[in-house]
N, C-alpha and C positions, 0 to 999 in steps of 0.2 A: 547174255550180253547182246544188247539191241543194236547199239553202236559202239563204235571205239574212237571217240574224238579227243578224249583226254583221259589221264590216269584216274579220274574220278569216276569214270564209267566201269571201273573194275572194284568189285566188292571185296574180294579177297586176293590182294595182290600177291602174297606169298604163295598161294596155291597156284596162281596162274604161272609164276616163275618155276615152281616145281614140277608142273604139268608140262611145261615147255621142255624141261631137261628130260623127262621121261619120253616125250614125244621124239625128241632128238635121237634117242637110242634105237627107235624103230620108226623112222619118218614116214613110211608108207603104212603104217598099221591102220589108219583111218581112211586110206584111199578107197573110194567107191567108184568102180568103173561104170562108166556110162551114167553118172549122176547128172541130173538135169538142173544144174546150178551154174550161172554164168556171173563172173566177177568183171565189172568194168573199172578200168584204171584210167583216170582222167588226169593229165598232166598240165599244169599252167606253166611249169618250170623244168629245167634240166633234171635229169635223175640217172644214176647208174646202179647203186646198190638197192635203192628202194624199188625201181622199176623191175630189176632182174630177181631179187630176193622174193618179192611179193608174187611174181609170175610163178617162180619155182615152187613156193609154198602152196599156191592154188593148185598146181599140177600134182603136187604130192598127195593133195586130197581128191584129186580127179575132177577138180573144177575147171570149167571153160573159161578163158580169159579174152577180153576185148580190151585193146590199149588205144588210146588216142592223145595226141599232143594237141590240146584244144587251141592254144594260140596260133599254131601252124596249120592244123588240119580242119579246125572247125571254125564256126562263126564267132565273132567277138561278142562277148556276153554283156548284158546290161544287168546290174544288181539292185539299182535303186528302186523302190516302189513308186509307182505313179509317174515314172518318167515319160516324157515325150521323146521317143526314139527316132529323132530326125538328124542324128549325127553319124558317128562311125561304127555304132553298135547294132548289129543285125537281129539278135535274138536275146529274149529275157530268160534268166536263169530259171524262172518258175516254169517255163515251157521246156527248157533243156532238161532240167531235172526230171520232169514228169515222163518225158519221152524216154530218156535213159532208164527209168524205172520200168518201162515196158520191156526194154531189151535186156536187162540185167536183173540179177537178184541182189546183188550186193554191189556197192560202188565205193571206190577209194579215190580221194581228192588230194592232189599235192599242189599247194599254192603259197608261194612266198609272200612275205610283207614288201610294201613299196619303200619302207623306211624313210617316209616323208612326214606323215602326220600320225603321231603315237596312238592317239585316241582312235582313229580311223583302223589302224592295224589291229588294236586290241578288241575291236568289235568282231574280229574274225568273219568278216562279211561274206567271204567266198564259201568257206566250208559250212558256216551256219546257215547260208541261203540253200545250200544243197540238203542240209540236215532238215531245214524247214519244208521244202518242196519235194524232196524225194519221197517215194512210197516204199522205199527199200533201206536196209541198214547201211550206214555210212561209216567208212574208215578213214582216219586222218593219216595221210601219208606224209605229212608235214604241212603245217599251217603257219600263219604269221607268228604265233607265240608258243606253239606246242609241237613236239615231235614224239609222241608216245610210243611208236614202234621202235624208234632208236633207243629210248630209255628203257623199254623192256628187254631189248637185245642186251643193252649194257648190264641190266640186273642178272640176266642169265649168265653173262660172261663172268661177273663178279662172283656169282655163287659157284661157278665150276673151278675158279682159279684161286680164290682166296678163302682160306679155311676158317679165318677168324670170324667169330659171330658179329662182332662190331668193329670192322676195320676203321682206321683213321683214313678218311678220304679227302683229298684236296681237289677241288675243281678250280683250275688255275686258267685266268685270262692268258692269251698269247698273242704275239704280235700278227698283223695282217696289213695287207695293201688297201684294203676296202672295208667299208662297214658291213658287218654281217649281222643276221638276226639274233634273237635270244631264244629261239624255240628249243634247240638241243640243250642249252644250259638250264632253261626253265624246267624242262621235263626231267632232266638228270637230277636237279635238287628235289623235285617232287617225288621221284622214285626212290632217292636215298632216304627221305623222310618217311616214306610208306614202310620201308624196310629197316628202319630205326638204325641207319648207319651214322657213324660220327662223321659229319661232313663240314669242311671249312670252304669258304670260296675266297681265292686270292685274286686281287685285281688292282691295278693302278688306281690312284684317286682319280675321280671323274668317270669311272667305268663301272660303278655299281650297277647291279641289275635292279629290277623293281623291288621295292621294299615289301610289296605284297608277296612276292616269291621268297625273298631272303629274311622274312620275319623270324626272328628267333635263331638265325644262322649267323655263325661267326664269320665276319669278314675281315681279311687282313690284307693291308696294302703293301706288305714286304714279302715278296715271293720267297726268299730264301727262309725267312722265319716260318712261313706257312709250310714249307716242305719238310721241316724237321720231324723225324720219326713217322712220316707218313707211310701207309701201306699201300696207298694207290694214288697215282696222280692222274687225272683227266684233264687234258689240254683242250681248250676251245676259245676262239676269239668271239667277242660280241661288240656291237657298237654301243656308243654312250647312250644311256637311258634318258638322263636329264636333259641333255643337248641331243635329242633324239636322232639317230641315224647318221650321227657325225663320227668322224675319226679325229679326235682332239689332239692326239700325239700317237706316233707309231710304236713308241716305247720298246725299242728293238731289244734293250737289255732284258726283256721279259722271255727271250727265247728259252726253251727248255733244252738243257744240255747235260752232259756227263757231270760236270761239277755240281750242279744243282741237285741232280738224282742222287749223288753220294750223301747228301744231307738226310735222305729218307731213310726208312727201315727196308732197304732193299725193295724198293716199292716197284709194282707192276705199273705199266704205263698204258693208258687209253686215249684213243682219239676216233672220232666217229667216220673221219674220211669224208671227203678228199682233204688231204693235207698238203700245205706247201712247205716242202722239205727245206730245212736250214734257214727258214724264216720263222716258222712256228715252233719246230723242234728239229734237232739235228738228226742227221742219217744214223749215227751211232746208237741213238735212242730207239728211234723207230725200228731199227733192224736188230736190235738186241733180244736176247732170250726172255727178257722181262716184258717185252712189248706184246700187247694183246689185240693189236689193231685188226689182224686177219681173223682172229677169233670172234671179234665184235661183228665183223662183216658176214661171216658164216652164220652167226646166230641171227642175223636179221631175217633169215629164212624161217627160223623157228619161232621167233616172235610174231611174225605175220601168220605163221601156220597155226599156232595155238589161238590167237584171235579169230581167224577164220573158222576154225573148228567149233569155237564157242558159240560164234554168230550162227554157223549152220545148224547147230544143235537146237537153236530156238526158232528158226525159219519154219 
């Protein structure tokens, strides 16, 4: 594995999940003391689980880590080719990426979309620029349209907790006070398809995801109907795709609660966190014995660790 920018970088996804579960049983098995490898973590946006889990994963392998919040601690970067840099941007990404490549052996990038221009966000300009100019492997810590480390952690969690070979999974839109990206939902769908799960997307009319992502996926606009006999409910908000970046309605009645979960096949519940309690989902679901949210968060360590191990093996 040279880079881990999206799920397509993985040839055998089943094996990657299985290897992560094996690794979890002995997390220090591949720790190499005094290994001369440094991971750079570059954040353009806030992070709790991604920052700490990736740091922990690197330390489990004996890797050195350098972290920087680039918007706060670094120079503002220019990404456009041939630009005359006479405004507020002090450094071009082609210089920054090549310098980072001298200091680090692997770099992870976290950069959210602006949610203003869909075509611009879908170009994945920031992470693709680092991939283009870096001389080292690049890991996607969440980009405009993709969050492959979260999807891998979700896959590990499902494999651990649901014994069915082909569980019925519902990815359900849920209310939020602001527009959120599509990255988690996009990657979760791609992961579910790679593992041949039975996945349905439930969302209000007007909140469909990209047709490229949901091609051949069942989309239901009635949440209660979608929940019937489900084995797993995965909750996530995303903004409108057609009217990009907009919150067209709050749809508060889409909150996930005890009454809706009773329609399922005693389903497990998942959410990537952070979650706005009693807006997206009620406390009683989040704190129930069927909630896997903490298991997911823990598995962020092992999704990052197995990816780092695969990359190190090819350096």
